[in-house]
DOTOR-277733 format. One record per residue (C-alpha): residue in one letter; chain; x, y, z. Coordinates in steps of 0.001 Angstrom, whole numbers, plus 524288, in hexadecimal, padded with zeros to 5 digits. Last residue first. Layout:
BEGIN
{"A","A",{X,Y,Z}},
...
//
This chain:
BEGIN
{"M","A",{1A42A,587C7,60A0A}},
{"I","A",{1A9BC,57FD9,61555}},
{"V","A",{19ED2,5764E,618BD}},
{"K","A",{19921,5748E,60B18}},
{"A","A",{1A6BF,57232,6056C}},
{"I","A",{1A91D,5675D,60F46}},
{"E","A",{19C95,56063,60B56}},
{"D","A",{19F87,56127,5FCB3}},
{"A","A",{1ADAD,55CDE,5FE6E}},
{"N","A",{1A9DB,550EC,60675}},
{"L","A",{1B08A,54CF3,612DA}},
{"E","A",{1A3CF,54DFC,61A67}},
{"V","A",{1A49A,558AB,6248F}},
{"E","A",{1A62B,559B3,6333E}},
{"I","A",{1A587,56725,63934}},
{"E","A",{1AF55,56F37,640C1}},
{"E","A",{1AD1E,57D16,645B1}},
{"G","A",{1B954,5853B,64866}},
{"S","A",{1B20F,5918F,64475}},
{"Q","A",{1BC3D,59715,63B28}},
{"M","A",{1C33F,58A9C,6372F}},
{"N","A",{1B6AC,58344,6344B}},
{"K","A",{1BB27,5753B,63606}},
{"I","A",{1B7A3,56994,62D82}},
{"K","A",{1B6E0,55C34,633A0}},
{"A","A",{1B7A3,54FEF,62B64}},
{"K","A",{1AF29,54527,625B1}},
{"K","A",{1B205,53B07,61B33}},
{"T","A",{1B34E,530CC,62610}},
{"E","A",{1BFE1,52B00,62081}},
{"V","A",{1C596,537FD,61BE1}},
{"E","A",{1C282,53E17,628FF}},
{"D","A",{1C96B,53304,6301C}},
{"D","A",{1D593,53462,62765}},
{"G","A",{1D6E3,542C2,62AC9}},
{"L","A",{1D070,54EEE,62593}},
{"T","A",{1CE50,55C56,62BAD}},
{"L","A",{1C610,5668D,624BE}},
{"V","A",{1C99D,574B1,627A8}},
{"F","A",{1C09F,58023,624DB}},
{"K","A",{1C207,58EAF,62233}},
{"A","A",{1D083,58DBC,61F20}},
{"N","A",{1D7A0,599FE,623A3}},
{"N","A",{1E4B8,596AA,61D5F}},
{"K","A",{1EBC7,596AB,62A77}},
{"D","A",{1E153,58DB2,63023}},
{"A","A",{1E20B,583DF,6250B}},
{"Y","A",{1F0FB,58389,625EA}},
{"K","A",{1F06E,5814C,634A9}},
{"F","A",{1E6B0,57654,632DE}},
{"Q","A",{1EFD3,56FF2,628FF}},
{"A","A",{1FB5D,5716D,63245}},
{"K","A",{1F3CF,56A45,63CEA}},
{"L","A",{1F017,55F6B,63380}},
{"S","A",{1FE5D,55D95,63005}},
{"R","A",{20376,561FC,622D0}},
{"E","A",{204A9,55A75,61619}},
{"C","A",{2066D,56715,60E50}},
{"I","A",{1FA5F,565E4,605A1}},
{"D","A",{1F072,567C7,61096}},
{"K","A",{1E2A8,56AC8,60C4D}},
{"E","A",{1DC1B,57696,60638}},
{"V","A",{1CE5E,57B03,602E0}},
{"F","A",{1C83E,586AF,5FC0A}},
{"V","A",{1BB6B,58016,5F813}},
{"G","A",{1B69D,581E1,5EA29}},
{"K","A",{1B000,574B9,5E8BE}},
{"D","A",{1BB6B,56F0C,5E0FC}},
{"R","A",{1C3EF,57396,5EC4F}},
{"L","A",{1BBFE,56AD3,5F54B}},
{"K","A",{1BE64,55EF6,5ECA1}},
{"L","A",{1CD10,56185,5EC44}},
{"V","A",{1CD77,56347,5FB03}},
{"L","A",{1C64D,55667,5FD35}},
{"E","A",{1CFD2,54ED0,5F49B}},
{"T","A",{1DB95,5542F,5FBF7}},
{"A","A",{1D4ED,55204,6091D}},
{"F","A",{1D270,5439D,605D9}},
{"E","A",{1E0C5,5418F,60282}},
{"N","A",{1E542,54886,60ED1}},
{"A","A",{1DB73,54140,61739}},
{"K","A",{1E05A,5342B,6120B}},
{"E","A",{1EE85,53804,61494}},
{"G","A",{1EC93,53D14,62263}},
{"I","A",{1E96B,54A73,627CD}},
{"N","A",{1E0B8,554A8,62192}},
{"A","A",{1DD05,562F1,62253}},
{"V","A",{1D38D,567A6,617DE}},
{"Y","A",{1D35A,57682,617DE}},
{"L","A",{1C6BC,57CFF,613CD}},
{"D","A",{1C16B,589DB,60EC3}},
{"M","A",{1CE95,5908D,60D10}},
{"V","A",{1CD05,59F3B,60C74}},
{"K","A",{1CD27,5A767,60001}},
{"Q","A",{1D370,5B48E,602BE}},
{"K","A",{1C9CA,5BF85,604CB}},
{"A","A",{1C885,5CC56,5FD9E}},
{"V","A",{1BFFC,5D549,605D5}},
{"D","A",{1C891,5D5AD,611FF}},
{"K","A",{1D07B,5E21F,61052}},
{"N","A",{1C7C4,5E8FD,60691}},
{"Y","A",{1CA13,5F7A6,60748}},
{"R","A",{1D8D0,5F915,6061E}},
{"E","A",{1D990,5EB9F,60003}},
{"F","A",{1D2E1,5F0A5,5F3BB}},
{"V","A",{1DC4F,5FC13,5F257}},
{"E","A",{1E814,5F2FA,5F299}},
{"L","A",{1E157,5E939,5E9B6}},
{"L","A",{1DEBB,5F3D9,5DF9B}},
{"R","A",{1ECE6,5F840,5E069}},
{"E","A",{1F1D0,5EA89,5DDC9}},
{"A","A",{1E7A4,5E825,5D31B}},
{"G","A",{1EB9F,5F419,5CB4D}},
{"M","A",{1DFBB,5F885,5C3DB}},
{"A","A",{1DD15,5F949,5B555}},
{"F","A",{1D36C,6005B,5ACA7}},
{"G","A",{1CCC3,5FFA6,59F76}},
{"V","A",{1C80E,6068A,5933D}},
{"A","A",{1C899,603A1,584BA}},
{"P","A",{1C5CE,60979,57763}},
{"T","A",{1CABB,601BF,56BAC}},
{"D","A",{1D217,6067E,55F8D}},
{"Q","A",{1D65B,5F9AD,5599E}},
{"G","A",{1E21E,5F2C3,55F21}},
{"G","A",{1F0C1,5F54B,55EE8}},
{"V","A",{1F4CC,5F99F,56C97}},
{"E","A",{1F16E,607DB,569E5}},
{"K","A",{1E42D,603D8,56454}},
{"V","A",{1E08D,5FCC1,570E9}},
{"L","A",{1E5D8,60803,57913}},
{"G","A",{1DE45,6135E,5731E}},
{"D","A",{1D1A7,6130A,57AE9}},
{"Y","A",{1D7D7,611E1,58850}},
{"R","A",{1CD59,61545,5926E}},
{"G","A",{1D039,6156C,5A0D9}},
{"G","A",{1D6BB,60EBF,5AC2E}},
{"G","A",{1DB01,60F31,5BA37}},
{"L","A",{1D8AD,60787,5C6A3}},
{"V","A",{1DEFE,60887,5D41C}},
{"T","A",{1E534,615FE,5D296}},
{"L","A",{1EBFD,61A46,5DF0B}},
{"G","A",{1E788,62611,5E6EC}},
{"D","A",{1EA18,61F54,5F3F4}},
{"D","A",{1DCE4,61E0F,5FAA6}},
{"E","A",{1D566,6247B,5EF79}},
{"S","A",{1D7F3,6186A,5E73D}},
{"V","A",{1D73E,61C98,5D8F5}},
{"F","A",{1CED1,61714,5CE09}},
{"E","A",{1D437,61CA3,5C16D}},
{"F","A",{1CE23,620BB,5B49E}},
{"V","A",{1D149,62403,5A689}},
{"T","A",{1C706,62773,59C58}},
{"R","A",{1CBF3,62C8C,58F24}},
{"T","A",{1D7D4,62546,58A4C}},
{"Y","A",{1E1EC,61C82,590F9}},
{"Y","A",{1ECCF,615A9,58967}},
{"D","A",{1F824,61D4E,58EFC}},
{"L","A",{1F8E5,616B4,59C41}},
{"G","A",{1FAE5,61D02,5A993}},
{"R","A",{1ED58,622B7,5AB46}},
{"V","A",{1EA71,630EA,5A771}},
{"I","A",{1E349,63497,5B3DE}},
{"G","A",{1E68C,642A8,5B753}},
{"A","A",{1D94C,647E9,5B305}},
{"D","A",{1D331,64144,5BECC}},
{"I","A",{1C462,64217,5BE27}},
{"E","A",{1BE82,63C4E,5CA6A}},
{"F","A",{1B4FA,63124,5CB98}},
{"D","A",{1A8E0,62CD1,5D30E}},
{"V","A",{1A096,62238,5CCC2}},
{"G","A",{191D6,623C9,5CE2D}},
{"L","A",{18E7D,61D1C,5C165}},
{"D","A",{189A7,629F6,5BBB2}},
{"T","A",{196B1,63018,5BF51}},
{"L","A",{19E0D,62517,5B898}},
{"M","A",{1958B,626CD,5AC7D}},
{"K","A",{19798,6358A,5AC68}},
{"K","A",{1A662,63471,5ADC7}},
{"V","A",{1A7A3,62A8E,5A2C3}},
{"K","A",{19EAB,632A0,59A18}},
{"D","A",{1A6B6,63EED,59C9A}},
{"F","A",{1B326,63784,5991A}},
{"H","A",{1ADC2,6332F,58BF2}},
{"E","A",{1A888,640DF,58915}},
{"R","A",{1B5CB,646D1,58C2A}},
{"C","A",{1BCB2,63CE2,58391}},
{"D","A",{1B38F,63F9B,57839}},
{"D","A",{1B46B,64E69,579B4}},
{"C","A",{1C343,64EA6,57A37}},
{"L","A",{1C9D3,64F04,58785}},
{"Y","A",{1D397,65A0B,589CA}},
{"D","A",{1CF38,65F88,596F4}},
{"L","A",{1CE33,651B3,59C71}},
{"I","A",{1DC9D,64F95,5994F}},
{"I","A",{1E144,658B9,5A3EC}},
{"P","A",{1EB21,663B8,5A27B}},
{"A","A",{1F67C,6632C,5AC1F}},
{"G","A",{1F4D2,66AD0,5B8C7}},
{"Q","A",{1FDE1,6622C,5C0AE}},
{"N","A",{20674,65A68,5B761}},
{"M","A",{212A5,6612D,5BC96}},
{"E","A",{21026,65B42,5CA00}},
{"K","A",{20E18,64DAA,5C47E}},
{"C","A",{21ACD,64EB8,5BCED}},
{"K","A",{2227D,652C2,5C912}},
{"K","A",{21CB2,64787,5D0F5}},
{"E","A",{21F97,63CF8,5C6D6}},
{"K","A",{213B3,633FD,5C542}},
{"C","A",{2112A,6376E,5B6FA}},
{"D","A",{2032E,63533,5B23D}},
{"L","A",{2017D,6431B,5AD51}},
{"I","A",{20DC7,64115,5A523}},
{"R","A",{206E3,635AE,59E62}},
{"M","A",{1FDA7,63FC3,5987D}},
{"P","A",{20965,6454A,59130}},
{"N","A",{2098C,639A0,587EF}},
{"K","A",{213BA,63943,57D2E}},
{"E","A",{21928,64722,57DF2}},
{"F","A",{21A4A,64907,58CA2}},
{"R","A",{21BF8,63AB7,59003}},
{"T","A",{22AD0,63AC8,58F2A}},
{"K","A",{22B3F,646BE,597ED}},
{"C","A",{2225C,64017,5A1C6}},
{"T","A",{22BE2,634C9,5A2EF}},
{"D","A",{2375E,63E07,5A4DC}},
{"C","A",{230C9,644E3,5B053}},
{"Y","A",{22AE9,6526C,5AE50}},
{"K","A",{232C2,65EF3,5B06C}},
{"E","A",{23683,6600B,5A211}},
{"L","A",{2281D,6600D,59E49}},
{"N","A",{224A3,66BCD,5A6B0}},
{"P","A",{22054,67548,59BE8}},
{"R","A",{21B93,669BB,59376}},
{"I","A",{211F2,663DE,59D3A}},
{"F","A",{20636,66CC3,59ADA}},
{"E","A",{20846,66D81,58C2C}},
{"R","A",{209F2,65EBE,58BE6}},
{"L","A",{1FCF2,65D42,592FD}},
{"A","A",{1F5EE,665EB,5893E}},
{"E","A",{1FB7C,65DCF,57E23}},
{"Q","A",{1F7A3,65152,5852C}},
{"Y","A",{1E9B8,6563B,586C0}},
{"K","A",{1E806,658D5,5784C}},
{"R","A",{1ED51,64B61,574D6}},
{"R","A",{1E517,64534,57FA4}},
{"C","A",{1D8A2,64A47,5795A}},
{"E","A",{1DB40,642AE,56CE4}},
{"P","A",{1E162,636A7,5731A}},
{"C","A",{1D512,6349F,57B5B}},
{"G","A",{1D1F0,63A2F,588B0}},
{"I","A",{1D90F,638B6,59584}},
{"S","A",{1CC72,637D1,59D3C}},
{"N","A",{1CCC0,6379C,5ABFA}},
{"L","A",{1C667,63080,5B74A}},
{"N","A",{1C9CF,62DC0,5C580}},
{"L","A",{1C227,623C2,5CD60}},
{"K","A",{1C4DA,62417,5DC06}},
{"I","A",{1C5C1,617ED,5E475}},
{"N","A",{1C374,619CB,5F2FA}},
{"P","A",{1BCA0,60CAE,5F4A6}},
{"I","A",{1C0E1,5FEDA,5F0A7}},
{"N","A",{1B60F,5F4FC,5F34D}},
{"L","A",{1BAF7,5EB69,5E8ED}},
{"E","A",{1ADDD,5EBC5,5E1DB}},
{"K","A",{1AD72,5FAA8,5E27E}},
{"F","A",{1BB61,5FC26,5DD9D}},
{"I","A",{1B8E3,5F2BD,5D26A}},
{"K","A",{1ABB4,5F8C1,5CEF6}},
{"V","A",{1B164,60670,5CD80}},
{"G","A",{1BC01,600E7,5C49D}},
{"L","A",{1B1C0,5F9DF,5BC80}},
{"M","A",{1AA75,606D5,5BC07}},
{"I","A",{1B664,60D41,5B5E2}},
{"C","A",{1B6F3,602BE,5AB75}},
{"E","A",{1A85D,60437,5A892}},
{"V","A",{1A98F,61311,5A7FB}},
{"D","A",{1B478,61280,59DEC}},
{"A","A",{1AC86,608B2,59601}},
{"L","A",{1A0CD,611E0,5968F}},
{"Y","A",{1A91A,61CDD,590F4}},
{"S","A",{1A7F2,615A1,58421}},
{"S","A",{1B3FB,6128C,57C09}},
{"T","A",{1B12B,603F8,57BFE}},
{"G","A",{1B92E,5F8CD,5764B}},
{"F","A",{1C21A,5F417,5810F}},
{"V","A",{1C088,5F371,58FE2}},
{"E","A",{1CCB5,5F07B,59808}},
{"T","A",{1CCA3,5ECF5,5A676}},
{"G","A",{1D71C,5EBDB,5B0E4}},
{"I","A",{1DCE9,5E505,5BC93}},
{"Q","A",{1EB5E,5E795,5BE08}},
{"R","A",{1F573,5DFD5,5C584}},
{"F","A",{202EE,5E46F,5C95F}},
{"E","A",{21100,5E0F6,5C68B}},
{"R","A",{21987,5ECD7,5C846}},
{"L","A",{211D3,5F111,5D433}},
{"R","A",{20A43,5FD3C,5D822}},
{"G","A",{200A6,5FD2B,5E375}},
{"K","A",{20ACB,6021F,5ED0E}},
{"Q","A",{2177C,6048E,5E5E3}},
{"V","A",{22074,5FE52,5DBD7}},
{"N","A",{225CA,6081C,5D214}},
{"E","A",{222B0,60372,5C470}},
{"Y","A",{225B0,5F85E,5BB16}},
{"R","A",{2181D,5F4A5,5B6A4}},
{"Y","A",{21222,5E71B,5B536}},
{"M","A",{203E3,5E30B,5B496}},
{"A","A",{1FCFC,5D6DD,5B9D3}},
{"M","A",{1EF5C,5D43A,5B4A6}},
{"E","A",{1E0D9,5D522,5B7C6}},
{"Y","A",{1D905,5D773,5AB80}},
{"W","A",{1CC20,5DC85,5A633}},
{"L","A",{1C60A,5DD37,598BD}},
{"K","A",{1B9DC,5E329,5929B}},
{"I","A",{1B8C3,5E306,583C4}},
{"P","A",{1ADFD,5EC88,5802B}},
{"T","A",{1AB3E,5E7DD,5763A}},
{"P","A",{1A7B1,5DAED,56FEA}},
{"Q","A",{1B405,5D3C9,56B60}},
{"S","A",{1BB73,5D787,55F0A}},
{"A","A",{1C3F1,5E125,566B2}},
{"M","A",{1C8CC,5D595,56EAE}},
{"G","A",{1D1B2,5D1CC,5638A}},
{"N","A",{1DBA7,5CAA8,56BDF}},
{"E","A",{1E718,5D390,56887}},
{"I","A",{1DF80,5E022,56AA2}},
{"Y","A",{1D971,5DCFE,577CC}},
{"S","A",{1E620,5D655,57C05}},
{"R","A",{1EDEA,5E2A0,5791F}},
{"V","A",{1E3C6,5EAAE,58074}},
{"V","A",{1E4C2,5E17D,58C23}},
{"G","A",{1F38D,5E2D4,58C02}},
{"A","A",{1F2C4,5F1B7,58B7F}},
{"T","A",{1E89F,5F261,5965B}},
{"G","A",{1EF61,5EA5B,5A0CE}},
{"E","A",{1FAC4,5F21E,5A630}},
{"P","A",{20994,5F091,5A79A}},
{"R","A",{209C2,5E3F0,59F9F}},
{"L","A",{2173B,5DDBD,59FD9}},
{"T","A",{21E4D,5E2EE,593F0}},
{"I","A",{224E3,5DBF4,58888}},
{"S","A",{22E70,5E13E,57E73}},
{"R","A",{2315A,5D649,574D5}},
{"G","A",{23F3C,5D14F,572F1}},
{"G","A",{23B05,5C31E,571C4}},
{"K","A",{2407D,5BFD4,57F11}},
{"D","A",{237DA,5CA52,58534}},
{"E","A",{23B9A,5D897,586D3}},
{"F","A",{236E2,5DEF2,59346}},
{"T","A",{22D37,5E91A,59816}},
{"Y","A",{227DF,5EA9F,5A5D4}},
{"M","A",{220EF,5F79E,5A42C}},
{"E","A",{221C7,602C6,5ADF4}},
{"K","A",{2293F,60E89,5A8EC}},
{"Q","A",{225A9,61324,59B54}},
{"V","A",{21A78,609E0,59875}},
{"V","A",{21358,60AF9,5A580}},
{"D","A",{21758,61923,5A791}},
{"T","A",{20FF6,61C84,59B2E}},
{"T","A",{215FB,6233E,58F53}},
{"E","A",{216E0,616FA,586E8}},
{"G","A",{20860,61430,5886A}},
{"V","A",{2006C,608E8,58E1A}},
{"G","A",{1FCB0,60349,580E2}},
{"R","A",{20859,6064D,5785E}},
{"S","A",{21320,60401,58268}},
{"F","A",{20AE6,5F944,5889D}},
{"L","A",{2087A,5F143,57C58}},
{"E","A",{2162B,5F403,5774C}},
{"T","A",{21BEE,5EC7E,582BD}},
{"H","A",{216A8,5DFA8,57D76}},
{"E","A",{20E74,5D979,58821}},
{"F","A",{21086,5D2DD,59540}},
{"V","A",{2070A,5CD9B,59F76}},
{"P","A",{1FE75,5C84F,5949E}},
{"V","A",{1EFCD,5CB6B,5948D}},
{"R","A",{1E47C,5C680,59CD0}},
{"I","A",{1D68C,5CB01,599FF}},
{"E","A",{1CA9F,5CA26,5A2D1}},
{"K","A",{1BD22,5CD28,59D90}},
{"M","A",{1B4DD,5D8F2,5A126}},
{"G","A",{1A60E,5D89A,5A08D}},
{"A","A",{1A385,5E1C9,5ABFF}},
{"N","A",{1A093,5D65C,5B50E}},
{"E","A",{1ADC4,5D0D7,5B0FB}},
{"F","A",{1B4CB,5DD0E,5B572}},
{"I","A",{1AE30,5DDBF,5C2BD}},
{"D","A",{1B008,5CF26,5C50B}},
{"K","A",{1BE91,5D01C,5C1BE}},
{"I","A",{1BFBA,5DBB7,5CAFE}},
{"K","A",{1BA5A,5D3F4,5D684}},
{"S","A",{1C2C0,5C80F,5D363}},
{"E","A",{1CF17,5D032,5D1FF}},
{"I","A",{1CCAE,5D6C0,5DF0F}},
{"Y","A",{1CA81,5C9E4,5E638}},
{"Q","A",{1D5DF,5C33C,5DF4C}},
{"W","A",{1DEFD,5CE2C,5E34F}},
{"K","A",{1DA95,5CCBD,5F166}},
{"Y","A",{1DC9C,5BDE9,5F076}},
{"V","A",{1EAB4,5C082,5EC88}},
{"E","A",{1EDB6,5C5C0,5FA19}},
{"D","A",{1F101,5B9DC,60285}},
{"P","A",{1F505,5B218,5F67D}},
{"L","A",{20016,5BB90,5F341}},
{"I","A",{20092,5C5BC,5E888}},
{"D","A",{20F24,5C730,5E659}},
{"K","A",{212C5,5D4E8,5E220}},
{"T","A",{21B2C,5DB1D,5D7AA}},
{"G","A",{2219A,5E87A,5D785}},
{"K","A",{22F45,5E39A,5DA3F}},
{"P","A",{23174,5D5C9,5D55C}},
{"K","A",{22DD3,5CA7F,5DE7C}},
{"Q","A",{238C4,5C53B,5E6F8}},
{"I","A",{24317,5BADB,5E493}},
{"M","A",{24908,5B676,5F178}},
//
């Protein structure tokens, strides 16, 4: 038997309704904040990610699904959403539209990484991107959207961690100090960290190797090297969040896993297991790096699988699967034809209704209705078709009442 590839997951009908519940809630939150949905291709030219995400990141160095197409072009399945949205922003001339441009997406992503709890090779991300404003207020709005999502989904024990990684100017000074700290032990670091030492030493702080993490203890922190503008920006973000009553902690270790971030970076972390559920920040240089005009931007993304896992921890019975309103059981050719027409009319009125399409016995039809938790069952035979009246049974109470065989009348009884 052919099985699904490692690191992928089938989302079956008996759980997909939970995804739909979460997606619907978040969609409403985004749209109420003026955000519009965008959908971009599942694959892009590899250069987009190597330039946009960063050649020194784990994503580009180790995790991308890259292949050569029949035309000899290097193509990559999208490992994250921002780079593709930025490419679309540039290519479709969105910069000419009134700013800020507020976008959101829900898309599948692909990374070749070790499969573990909450981490798959095909996974879904829900994210936002805001283009055209350098104000700290945009940072705060994105963070508050995250706060709203966890509140709306009734997910407690979520901690907000904040940091600023400055602009290219203050990062240059910080990177020199960081190299001075790392240099005496450089030969002891892993091979990946060694390759990052000259190009982007901040990536070394993001290394998951135990020996590297231990040697990074006591490293200088970026907050001590912020320029005046970056410090003022970060102070305004912190003050606004405080004024809004939002609790947060400063975590100087947050550098995020992608090279395009600048200034404010943030993570919402589950205190139950220490895993990041939502992460994002400002990326003022990315649009220019990918080929557009210099454009400030900020956004975030969350892994839908991990979000669902945390949601279910506290909301076992909140998301409910849609239940069949009515099952029309029938016996006889005339009744079958009448039932088919009746079902179509009821569906036009928004009723969740089914009838037999397997040519089963009346007993088997009742069994099917019961197993699928139908709220009501209407039984039709030739006599009912002739009299235009039939009995409808409430499957919970057992009560039976006679109704006119009219879609409007039946809908009134069951809805």
